[in-house]
C-alpha positions, 0 to 999 in steps of 0.5 A, spaced: 498 527 541 496 529 535 491 526 530 491 526 522 486 523 518 490 517 513 492 523 507 493 528 512 499 525 514 501 523 507 501 531 506 504 532 512 510 528 511 511 530 504 511 537 507 516 537 512 520 533 507 519 539 501 521 543 506 528 540 508 530 538 501 528 543 496 529 538 491 523 535 491 518 537 487 510 533 486 507 533 479 500 529 477 494 530 474 489 536 477 495 536 482 494 543 484 487 541 486 487 535 489 495 537 493 492 545 493 496 545 500 501 544 498 501 549 492 499 554 496 505 553 502 510 552 496 508 554 489 506 551 482 514 551 481 514 545 485 507 542 485 505 542 477 500 540 474 501 534 468 496 533 462 492 526 461 498 523 459 500 518 464 505 515 460 509 521 457 509 524 465 511 519 469 518 517 463 519 526 465 519 523 472 524 519 471 528 524 467 528 528 473 530 524 477 536 522 473 537 530 472 538 530 480 531 532 482 527 527 487 519 528 483 512 525 487 509 523 481 502 521 483 497 518 479 489 518 480 490 511 481 493 505 480 490 501 474 492 507 471 500 505 471 499 500 465 499 505 460 506 508 463 509 501 465 515 503 460 517 508 465 518 504 471 518 496 468 524 498 463 527 504 466 526 507 473 527 498 475 535 497 471 537 504 471 542 503 478 544 495 474 544 497 468 549 503 470 553 498 475 551 504 481 552 511 477 545 513 475 540 512 479 533 513 479 530 517 486 523 518 485 516 516 488 510 515 484 503 515 490 497 512 487 491 510 490 489 503 490 483 498 492 476 497 492 470 494 496 465 501 493 463 499 486 467 502 481 469 494 477 476 491 475 479 497 472 478 502 477 479 497 484 486 493 483 492 493 489 497 490 484 502 490 489 505 483 487 505 485 480 509 491 481 513 488 486 515 482 482 520 487 479 526 487 481 529 494 483 522 497 485 520 498 493 513 497 493 510 499 500 502 499 503 501 503 509 494 501 513 494 507 518 497 514 518 502 514 522 505 510 519 503 512 511 506 518 514 513 515 516 513 510 510 512 517 506 517 521 509 522 514 508 520 514 501 523 521 500 530 519 502 531 513 499 535 513 492 531 509 487 524 508 486 520 508 491 512 506 489 507 508 494 499 506 494 495 509 499 488 505 499 482 508 497 478 506 503 483 510 507 483 516 503 479 522 505 479 525 499 476 518 497 470 517 501 468 524 500 468 522 493 464 514 494 459 519 496 457 523 491 456 523 483 450 519 483 453 513 488 449 515 495 447 508 495 453 504 495 455 502 501 462 502 505 465 500 511 472 504 513 475 501 518 475 507 523 483 506 525 486 506 519 483 512 515 484 517 523 489 516 528 495 519 533 502 521 529 508 523 531 510 530 532 515 530 526 517 525 522 521 519 522 522 515 517 519 508 518 523 503 516 522 498 510 522 491 510 520 491 517 512 488 519 508 491 524 505 486 530 497 488 531 496 483 537 498 476 539 497 469 539 498 462 540 494 459 534 494 463 529 497 467 525 494 472 519 499 476 515 496 482 511 498 489 508 493 495 508 485 495 510 486 488 510 489 488 515 483 492 519 478 486 516 483 481 519 484 485 527 476 485 526 476 478 524 481 475 530 476 479 535 471 475 533 476 469 533 477 470 540 470 469 542 470 462 539 477 460 543 482 462 538 488 465 540 490 470 533 496 474 531 496 479 526 502 482 522 502 488 517 507 488 512 507 495 510 511 493 506 511 488 500 518 489 497 523 488 501 518 483 506 520 481 513 522 474 512 525 474 518 518 476 523 514 471 519 518 466 519 519 466 526 512 469 528 510 462 524 514 458 526 510 459 533 504 458 531 505 453 526 498 456 522 499 461 517 493 464 514 494 469 508 490 476 507 491 480 500 486 484 496 490 482 491 490 476 485 491 469 487 495 467 482 502 468 482 503 473 487 504 475 494 501 470 498 504 465 494 510 468 495 510 468 502 508 460 502 515 459 499 518 463 504 516 458 509 516 453 505 524 454 503 525 456 511 524 447 512 518 451 517 511 446 518 506 450 516 498 449 515 497 454 510 491 458 507 489 464 503 483 469 502 484 473 496 481 476 491 481 470 485 478 474 480 476 480 476 473 485 480 465 485 478 461 491 477 455 489 482 456 490 489 454 483 492 459 480 487 463 484 488 463 484 496 464 477 495 469 477 490 474 480 495 477 479 502 472 479 508 471 478 515 467 472 513 471 470 509 478 470 514 473 467 519 471 460 515 479 459 513 482 461 519 477 455 523 478 451 517 486 452 518 484 450 526 480 444 524 
């Protein structure tokens, strides 16, 4: 068994896929620096720098995908997708439907996301609920290196657009950045099980729409994604000390969503807590509640989400984002 860091596993899966399929290219701002390992292996014709114009290079990615290339389009962070949303929302997502299957857009959009290090609401958003709201797009959010590599490998096999969201707390590139450039006083706590772990000798696709259990318990079900999975696992350990047996489910993909596992598990525990770093209103937590309700499952429900624009001040940010204390408090209220 070999071990890799989170971003290293993603790049390793990309490397395997690029060896197998010469149609795969990757481009984005400063990509030859950020992915210099891929540049050395595959050269500047397959690893291309772009101008600082997200709308231009995502539009180019959609056109390239229509022409038979399989591009990976990389953004510095998900927040910057806002200036390029037309290419994804109105073109890539709808192409297959509008053409009755004659055209498709097999591209992967790789984007760091998430907060917890003092960069405020224009640079720390999650936004996977916003993206999953759009029909025709697959949205994946891995929580550990093995899933990250397997999900990326699967994404590169798809014939439709996949948004691959990489939490900054799990990316060694961002962890290096967070401790530099005047940020030496900023405290952050990346989960060890998330940013480094065992990976397979060669990559196989991790299926979309198939959740993973991190813990099994009989009193309460916690559902989460990305870094918040590790917060949920830590909270479950604290809850166990006071006699509360907790399941923790990692969704792995937002869309498709593993409705079957959710319904089956919640029907056993009767209590559901959704932990979501994305915004609370009109988001993933509400969708999960609707799924459980429409299935006719009686349940006590609570959620721990980001409720407002993420503040810049660290103590306010800590109170806004999901954390272990908030998860435990919500769990105790469900058990009352």
